[in-house]
SEFI-968932 format. One record per residue (C-alpha): x, y, z. Coordinates in steps of 0.001 Angstrom, whole numbers, plus 500000, padded with zeros to 6 digits. Example, Ala and Ser with C-alpha at 12.3 -4.5 7.8 and 13.67 -1.06 7.14 Angstrom:
2
512300495500507800/513670498940507140/
***
This chain:
260
250667652894607609/252038650243605229/253570652902602996/255299654557605954/256833651229606925/257986650487603369/259637653919603181/261852653191606195/265564652410605763/266592648747605842/267355648625609578/264097650373610445/262073648099608190/263439644936609822/263165646470613301/259450647114612794/258912643543611574/260815642116614548/258886644276617022/255558643510615334/255839639722615280/257667639557618631/254815641502620226/252042639399618692/253878636121619349/254575637053622973/250953638111623406/249666634714622250/252112632841624505/251027634958627475/247309634659626700/247399630867626452/249735630114629369/249888632903631976/247029635349631479/243934635430633721/241914633968630861/244338631199629905/241953628637631376/239359629461628762/241889628746626029/242424625273627510/238920624384626355/240348624307622834/242814621522623684/242673618820621033/243128620880617885/245201618618615636/248659619709614459/247748619537610729/245353622431611403/248345624779611219/248786623979607539/245368625393606632/246542628863607634/250258628580606881/249578627491603301/247457630602602756/250245632717604251/252835631054602024/250743631384598872/249956635059599377/253579635794600275/254637634061597060/252104636013595005/253274639267596575/256921638452595872/256047637539592280/254184640822591747/257091642851593111/259644640900591076/257615641379587899/257303645109588551/261063645375589040/261659643575585742/259299646000584016/261133648931585608/264481647552584417/263109647149580888/261666650682580927/265023652219581876/266887650220579244/264247650979576601/264507654697577324/268288654537577159/268219652536573923/265765654950572303/267897657988573174/271003656331571751/269070655410568599/267943659009568200/271514660203568677/272872657731566109/270234658711563562/271053662387564071/274714661658563318/274045659703560143/271391662044558762/273744664980558184/275180668063559861/271770669736560075/270714667161562687/273013668706565298/270018670779566385/268455667563567752/271404666553569896/271256669644572117/267654669084573294/268374665351573614/271320666060575917/269215668488577967/266482665855578278/268870663187579565/270444665622582019/266991666539583312/266027662872583668/269055662193585851/269057665389587930/265325666187588160/263158663209587214/265103660433588929/265218661970592441/261503662802592292/260625659184591486/261562658255595059/258357660078596069/256362658691593137/256444662082591423/257644663484588091/259705666562587213/257999669384585267/261430670404583956/261819666981582355/258352667300580823/259430670612579316/262721669124578090/260909666307576333/258432668709574733/261350670772573422/262937667618571987/259681666565570343/259175670020568843/262687669971567415/262310666529565850/258881667485564468/260274670647562877/259552670663559110/263150671735558500/264359668526560123/261957666489558009/263182668209554865/266858667726555721/266540664106556860/264114662769554275/260833660913554915/262332657558555939/264910658933558382/262463661478559788/259949658707560469/262682656784562305/263551659908564323/259931660405565350/259608656733566225/262647656993568509/261143660019570285/257859658150570766/259778655227572256/261466657639574676/258075659040575688/256533655590576200/259510654265578168/259491657303580443/255742656946580973/256247653300581992/259096654261584313/257033656954586053/253976654701586333/256016651950587980/257675654443590338/254310655765591528/252606652355591823/251262651866595344/248757649083594640/250392646451596878/249420648018600217/246337645797600659/248366642699599758/250981643631602341/248316644157605002/246734640791604159/250051638946604399/250950640593607720/247548639703609204/247818636113607961/251162635937609749/249411636831613010/246696634248612348/249385631619611738/250929632478615114/247500631988616698/247098628643614927/250420627526616429/249100628592619840/245934626495619461/247943623386618617/250329623779621601/247959624808624391/249341622125626750/253004622713625844/254002626361626449/257694625757625668/256871624078622371/254425626890621655/257118629515622244/259637627652620096/257161627196617246/256147630848617262/259792631953617388/260798629818614390/257800630874612314/258229634548613218/261917634468612297/261112632912608923/258349635458608286/260593638385609252/263400637275606930/261099636528603989/258901639610604286/261857641880605009/263744640798601897/260605641176599784/259919644622601254/263407645811600289/262371645423596642/258940647070596932/260005650363595352/262020649712592164/263671653162592133/264039653735595874/265419651751598784/268260649342599403/267595647250596283/266839649567593386/267157649943589626/270322651809588640/270247654864586339/273521653645584789/272004652962581321/270764656556581123/274091657863582421/275853655908579685/273438657326577111/274171660859578337/277904660202578053/277390659007574474/275255661993573523/277714664416575132/280661663230573052/281619665567570210/280359664150566945/
***
């Protein structure tokens, strides 16, 4: 349920939030002022206004924690993309300085980057990986591990070449892990439920003032919709309205594709 909502386009995501909190807020206003059982709610008259803070603080804290988790994951995704790009450019530079025999590395490296951009990147939107990119990386690793490359490059340069390939592998693994991370669903559900509880707390404080109750619920709901909507736009680092760009890898491919 949460994942389906987070996969919606921007307009759909905000529309669901508006409908959700408008429905729950309207329900509480109706229950406490016009419903057949509104008289029973009047027995709770006297709940002090500061009571709202006990729930709203929890809502605010968990919303902040959720936003921090998502922001940190996006930073990690950005670093993974740049690390992968940097490692491919390092491998390309080493292949140029190590001699003409290293041209055999640049072909598989170019194929790998092309596969990342055309196969791997689109699949990350679904939290998946591309088998073709796996095969392209294995071909690159086999080429760099070739004894002929080690002999032509020398021990020091060959070690640097292997280290660059390992960095590419690790950066890609981080990128794929972050793209497939769906561990925030429970946090999202908790925050959404706490928003409803906060609306109910506002209702308990304004049982004798329906207009004030409606105004309070409307202001809180608007704030929750804006905050949660903007956070939700960043939930998936490689998919959605706010996403990590593949530009560093595109630049690396352009560099590798130049004659040299």
